[in-house]
C-alpha positions in Angstrom: 37.3 -70.2 54.7 33.7 -69.2 55.4 32.7 -72.7 56.2 35.6 -73.1 58.6 34.6 -69.9 60.4 31.0 -71.0 60.6 32.1 -74.4 62.0 34.2 -72.6 64.6 31.3 -70.4 65.5 29.0 -73.3 66.0 31.6 -75.1 68.1 32.0 -72.0 70.2 28.3 -71.6 70.7 28.1 -75.3 71.8 30.9 -74.6 74.3 29.2 -71.6 75.9 25.6 -72.4 75.3 24.4 -74.6 78.2 24.4 -71.7 80.7 25.5 -68.5 79.1 23.2 -68.2 76.1 19.9 -68.7 78.0 21.1 -66.2 80.6 22.1 -63.8 77.9 18.8 -64.1 76.1 16.7 -63.3 79.3 19.1 -60.4 80.0 18.5 -59.1 76.5 14.7 -59.5 77.0 14.9 -57.3 80.0 17.1 -54.8 78.3 14.8 -54.8 75.3 11.7 -54.1 77.4 13.3 -50.9 78.7 15.2 -49.7 75.6 13.0 -50.5 72.6 9.5 -49.2 71.6 6.6 -51.0 70.1 4.4 -48.2 68.8 0.6 -48.8 68.5 -0.2 -50.3 65.1 3.0 -52.2 64.6 2.3 -55.8 63.5 2.5 -58.6 66.1 4.7 -56.8 68.6 5.3 -59.8 70.8 6.6 -61.9 67.9 8.7 -59.0 66.7 10.2 -58.5 70.2 11.1 -62.1 70.4 12.9 -62.1 67.0 14.7 -58.8 68.0 15.9 -60.3 71.2 17.2 -63.3 69.3 19.1 -61.0 67.0 20.6 -59.0 69.8 21.6 -62.1 71.7 23.3 -63.4 68.6 25.3 -60.2 68.2 26.3 -60.4 71.9 27.4 -64.0 71.6 29.4 -63.0 68.5 31.2 -60.4 70.5 32.0 -63.0 73.2 33.3 -65.5 70.6 35.5 -62.7 69.0 37.0 -61.8 72.4 37.8 -65.5 72.9 39.5 -65.6 69.6 37.2 -68.2 68.1 35.7 -66.2 65.2 34.6 -62.8 64.0 31.5 -61.4 65.7 29.8 -61.2 62.3 30.3 -64.9 61.6 27.7 -66.0 64.1 25.2 -63.3 62.9 25.6 -64.4 59.3 25.1 -68.0 60.3 22.0 -67.1 62.3 20.3 -65.1 59.5 21.0 -67.6 56.8 17.7 -69.2 57.8 16.5 -72.8 57.2 16.9 -74.2 53.6 13.5 -74.9 52.0 12.6 -78.2 50.4 13.4 -78.7 46.8 10.8 -77.1 44.4 9.6 -79.4 41.6 8.4 -76.3 39.7 11.8 -74.6 39.5 15.2 -75.2 37.9 17.8 -73.7 40.2 21.4 -73.3 39.1 24.4 -71.9 41.0 27.4 -70.3 39.3 30.2 -67.9 40.0 30.9 -64.8 37.9 34.0 -62.8 38.6 34.2 -64.5 42.1 30.6 -63.5 42.8 28.1 -66.3 43.6 24.9 -66.2 41.7 21.8 -68.4 42.0 19.4 -68.5 39.0 15.8 -69.5 39.4 13.8 -70.5 36.3 10.3 -72.1 36.0 10.6 -75.6 34.7 7.6 -75.3 32.5 8.6 -74.5 28.9 8.4 -70.8 28.1 5.6 -69.7 25.8 7.6 -66.6 25.0 10.5 -64.7 26.4 10.4 -64.2 30.1 11.1 -61.3 32.4 14.5 -61.1 34.0 14.8 -60.0 37.6 18.1 -59.3 39.4 17.8 -59.4 43.2 20.3 -57.8 45.7 19.6 -58.9 49.3 19.7 -56.7 52.3 21.9 -57.0 55.4 23.8 -53.7 55.8 26.5 -55.0 53.3 27.9 -57.1 56.2 25.5 -60.0 56.5 22.7 -61.7 54.6 23.1 -64.1 51.7 21.5 -65.9 48.7 20.2 -68.6 51.1 18.6 -66.1 53.5 16.4 -64.8 50.7 15.8 -68.1 49.0 12.1 -68.1 49.6 11.7 -64.5 48.3 13.4 -65.3 45.1 11.6 -68.6 44.5 8.3 -66.9 45.1 9.1 -64.2 42.5 10.3 -66.8 39.9 7.1 -68.8 40.2 4.5 -66.0 40.6 6.0 -63.8 38.0 7.0 -66.6 35.6 10.4 -65.0 35.5 14.1 -65.8 35.6 15.4 -64.5 38.9 19.1 -63.9 39.5 20.0 -63.7 43.2 23.4 -62.0 43.7 25.6 -63.1 46.5 27.8 -60.1 46.6 30.9 -60.4 48.8 30.4 -58.9 52.3 32.3 -56.2 54.1 34.5 -55.7 56.0 36.4 -58.7 54.5 35.5 -57.5 51.0 36.0 -53.7 51.4 33.5 -51.0 50.4 32.7 -50.1 47.6 33.4 -53.7 46.3 29.7 -54.6 46.8 28.7 -52.2 44.1 31.2 -53.7 41.6 30.0 -57.2 42.5 26.4 -56.2 41.8 27.4 -54.4 38.6 29.4 -57.4 37.3 26.5 -59.8 38.0 24.1 -57.4 36.2 26.4 -57.1 33.2 26.8 -60.9 33.0 23.1 -61.4 33.0 22.4 -58.7 30.4 25.0 -60.2 28.1 23.5 -63.7 28.3 19.8 -63.0 28.1 19.3 -65.4 25.1 20.6 -68.3 27.2 17.9 -67.7 29.7 15.1 -66.9 27.2 14.7 -63.4 28.7 13.1 -60.4 26.9 15.8 -57.6 26.8 12.9 -55.1 27.2 11.8 -56.7 30.5 14.8 -56.5 32.8 14.0 -55.5 36.4 16.6 -54.6 39.0 15.5 -55.1 42.6 16.6 -55.3 46.2 15.7 -54.7 49.8 17.3 -52.4 52.4 21.0 -51.9 51.4 20.2 -54.2 48.4 17.8 -51.6 47.3 20.6 -49.0 47.6 22.7 -51.2 45.4 19.8 -51.6 42.9 19.4 -47.8 42.8 23.1 -47.2 42.2 23.3 -49.9 39.5 20.4 -48.3 37.6 22.1 -45.0 37.7 25.4 -46.4 36.5 23.8 -48.3 33.6 22.5 -45.1 32.1 26.0 -44.5 30.8 26.1 -47.7 28.7 24.1 -47.4 25.5 25.2 -50.9 24.3 23.2 -52.7 27.0 19.4 -53.3 27.2 17.5 -50.6 28.9 16.3 -51.5 32.4 12.5 -51.7 32.4 11.9 -51.0 36.1 13.6 -50.8 39.5 12.0 -52.4 42.5 13.1 -50.9 45.8 11.9 -52.4 49.1 12.4 -50.1 52.1 15.6 -48.7 50.6 18.4 -46.8 52.5 19.4 -44.0 50.1 21.2 -41.3 52.1 23.6 -40.6 54.9 23.0 -36.8 55.0 20.2 -36.4 57.6 19.6 -38.6 60.6 17.0 -36.3 61.9 14.2 -36.9 59.4 10.8 -37.6 61.0 11.2 -41.4 60.5 14.6 -41.4 62.3 13.0 -39.6 65.3 9.7 -41.6 65.4 11.3 -45.0 65.0 14.6 -44.4 66.7 14.1 -47.3 69.1 11.8 -49.6 67.0 13.0 -53.1 66.1 14.5 -54.5 63.9 16.7 -51.5 63.0 17.2 -48.7 65.5 18.7 -45.3 64.7 21.8 -46.1 66.7 22.2 -49.5 64.9 22.2 -47.7 61.5 25.4 -45.9 62.5 26.9 -49.0 64.0 26.4 -50.9 60.7 27.7 -48.0 58.7 31.0 -48.2 60.6 31.1 -52.0 60.2 30.4 -51.7 56.5 33.2 -49.2 56.1 35.5 -51.2 58.4 36.1 -48.3 60.8 36.0 -47.9 64.5 32.7 -46.5 65.7 34.0 -43.1 66.7 31.9 -39.9 66.9 28.6 -41.9 66.5 26.7 -39.5 68.7 27.9 -36.5 66.7 26.9 -38.3 63.4 23.4 -38.9 64.8 23.3 -35.1 65.3 24.4 -34.5 61.7 27.7 -32.9 62.7 29.4 -34.8 59.8 27.7 -32.7 57.1 29.5 -29.4 56.0 27.2 -26.4 56.0 27.7 -25.9 52.2 26.5 -29.5 51.5 23.6 -29.1 54.0 22.5 -26.0 52.1 23.1 -27.6 48.7 21.0 -30.7 49.3 18.2 -29.2 51.4 16.1 -29.1 48.2 16.2 -32.9 48.1 16.7 -34.1 51.7 14.7 -32.2 54.3 11.9 -32.9 56.8 10.0 -30.1 55.0 9.6 -32.4 52.0 8.0 -35.2 54.0 4.1 -35.2 53.8 2.4 -33.9 56.9 0.6 -37.2 57.5 4.0 -38.8 58.3 4.8 -36.2 61.0 1.8 -36.6 63.3 3.4 -39.4 65.3 5.7 -37.4 67.6 7.9 -35.5 65.2 9.6 -32.4 66.6 11.7 -30.2 64.3 15.3 -29.9 65.5 18.3 -27.8 64.5 21.4 -29.7 63.3 24.4 -29.6 65.5 27.4 -27.5 64.4 29.6 -29.0 61.7 32.8 -30.7 62.9 35.5 -31.5 60.3 36.9 -34.4 62.3 33.5 -36.1 62.3 33.1 -35.5 58.6 36.6 -37.1 58.0 35.6 -40.1 60.1 32.7 -41.1 57.9 32.8 -38.9 54.8 32.1 -42.0 52.5 28.4 -42.0 53.4 28.0 -38.7 51.7 29.3 -40.0 48.3 26.7 -40.5 45.5 27.4 -44.3 45.6 26.4 -44.5 49.3 23.7 -41.8 49.0 22.2 -42.1 45.5 19.3 -39.8 46.6 21.8 -37.0 46.0 22.3 -37.7 42.3 21.7 -34.8 40.0 18.3 -34.3 38.2 20.0 -35.0 34.9 20.5 -38.6 36.1 17.2 -39.0 38.0 15.1 -38.0 35.0 16.5 -40.9 32.9 15.8 -43.6 35.4 13.2 -46.4 34.6 9.8 -46.5 36.2 9.9 -47.6 39.8 8.1 -49.6 42.5 8.9 -48.4 46.0 7.9 -50.0 49.3 8.1 -48.0 52.5 7.2 -49.3 56.0 5.7 -47.0 58.6 7.8 -48.3 61.5 11.2 -48.0 59.8 13.9 -45.5 60.3 14.6 -45.6 56.6 10.9 -44.8 55.7 11.6 -41.2 54.6 14.5 -42.2 52.3 11.9 -44.0 50.2 9.4 -41.1 50.4 12.1 -38.6 49.4 13.2 -40.7 46.4 9.7 -41.2 45.3 9.2 -37.4 45.3 12.4 -36.8 43.4 11.5 -39.4 40.7 8.0 -38.0 40.3 9.3 -34.4 40.0 11.6 -35.6 37.2 8.8 -37.2 35.3 9.5 -40.9 36.3 6.5 -43.0 36.9 6.4 -44.4 40.5 4.1 -47.1 41.9 4.3 -46.8 45.7 3.1 -49.2 48.4 3.2 -48.1 52.0 3.0 -50.9 54.6 1.2 -49.2 57.5 2.0 -52.0 60.0 5.4 -53.0 58.7 8.9 -52.6 60.1 12.4 -52.8 58.6 13.6 -56.2 57.4 10.2 -57.8 57.4 10.8 -59.8 54.3 13.6 -61.8 56.0 10.7 -63.7 57.6 8.8 -64.3 54.4 7.9 -67.9 53.7 8.3 -69.3 57.2 4.6 -70.0 57.9 3.6 -69.0 61.5 7.0 -67.2 61.9 6.2 -64.8 59.0 4.3 -61.5 59.2 1.1 -60.8 57.3 2.5 -57.4 56.2 5.5 -59.1 54.6 3.1 -61.3 52.6 1.2 -58.2 51.4 4.5 -56.6 50.3 5.4 -59.6 48.2 1.9 -59.8 46.7 2.0 -56.1 45.8 5.5 -56.5 44.3 4.4 -59.5 42.2 1.3 -57.7 41.0 3.5 -54.8 39.9 6.0 -56.9 38.1 3.3 -58.8 36.3 1.7 -55.6 35.1 4.9 -54.6 33.2 
């Protein structure tokens, strides 16, 4: 079915492309110039603006194709972000399989192991609605080779076709399969690493918390979280204000993808951006963990202005209450859970609306005695790893993130 949808999308683009797509792209460029910000210090702003315009154009084309009844608007976005397949790698053994209807791709170095290897589970980003194994092929190949590890890339099924919270169950089932078959892959049960980027990092965080309840499985050695999204409580943190209009993920787009992920109509999005969805009791309860007061001062110098939340509105809460659940917002887990988590590697990017989620989780882990290695990418933006491995189309900061992550994994 997915291949049929993709074919229809390509045919639809071919039908409208000669005139409409170029006109749309230049229209998006003009819109982008007036509605996005490129703060001083962000890496290669012209290249970033070009890619952002391509993404917005793709989303607009998707909406047109959906109106024409050709395909879902997400179909074209998924096809676009799948990327270009890399050449075969003579140094890796790559195997595809399906576990409980979930596609997995397993990367293993071809060289005979001198001992048991590390095992790395990787959950890709994409707001739970797009992204794929193929889109992060270069990232996973790089980890497998540079870390001499077995990497399992999980193609969890996407929303809204596969409803929330099914993505968590897919990631959990993939993890359980791998943990129960470590001998087959010559993996050391003491060196299992659970990782992901963006919403994939959210899934990794939740899976690590869930696994604490199963004493029959190997203990996770570390969690690797790359610019994670971890809470839906406060959209007024400094990073949300400072990077509200910065590509590739604006503050408004966060709410849009939340609604798409939950398969709901985007009602009350303005009220949600004002935090009107949070009951006063919950706001007070979690202020000790989610608050601008907990963000270090050096991250507030770039135009942060403290604001008061708008009054609570029950109808807004009802529209999107799922984002306040622990599965969606694992930053809100109790200390009794946080203190048991494995040591962590956390990456944050300065020009990312989700930056402060990572900073707050780092603080919570450290306060609960969990060792944290933190890498802050001063020039980076959200989603930068999607461009990794594409030569001149990549970003230097993305390469630095990968190298720091590899160094951390190799230190375990």
